[in-house]
VMD Tcl script that draws the C-alpha trace (Angstrom):
set ca {
  {0.00 0.00 0.00}
  {1.32 3.45 -0.92}
  {0.81 6.63 1.05}
  {-1.54 9.19 -0.46}
  {-1.99 12.81 0.54}
  {-4.95 14.79 -0.77}
  {-5.49 18.44 0.10}
  {-8.23 19.45 -2.32}
  {-11.74 18.84 -0.91}
  {-12.99 17.87 -4.37}
  {-10.25 15.27 -4.75}
  {-10.94 13.92 -1.26}
  {-14.63 13.50 -2.03}
  {-13.89 11.87 -5.41}
  {-11.44 9.45 -3.78}
  {-13.88 8.51 -1.01}
  {-16.70 8.02 -3.53}
  {-14.74 5.07 -4.97}
  {-14.73 3.25 -1.60}
  {-17.60 0.85 -1.08}
  {-18.30 -0.61 2.36}
  {-21.25 -2.88 2.99}
  {-22.70 -4.99 5.73}
  {-24.25 -4.25 9.09}
  {-22.96 -1.23 10.97}
  {-20.32 0.89 9.25}
  {-20.96 1.61 5.57}
  {-19.80 4.04 2.88}
  {-22.24 6.75 3.94}
  {-20.94 6.51 7.52}
  {-17.36 6.87 6.28}
  {-18.14 10.00 4.30}
  {-20.07 11.57 7.18}
  {-17.21 10.78 9.60}
  {-14.80 12.53 7.24}
  {-17.01 15.62 7.07}
  {-17.50 15.60 10.86}
  {-13.74 15.45 11.35}
  {-13.36 18.59 9.27}
  {-11.44 16.93 6.49}
  {-13.49 18.61 3.79}
  {-11.13 21.60 4.17}
  {-7.77 20.27 5.38}
  {-5.02 22.52 6.73}
}
mol new
graphics top color blue
foreach p $ca { graphics top sphere $p radius 0.5 }
foreach p [lrange $ca 0 end-1] q [lrange $ca 1 end] { graphics top cylinder $p $q radius 0.2 }
display resetview
């Protein structure tokens, strides 16, 4: 696995949109909301 650093909110959202999680509990929508809640939509 290679490290990846994204600083553009549009690129972050595009990258996360390619991740698909399924099953009970944590899913893709939860991941995206956790990212927004953490403030990563506008990184430092």
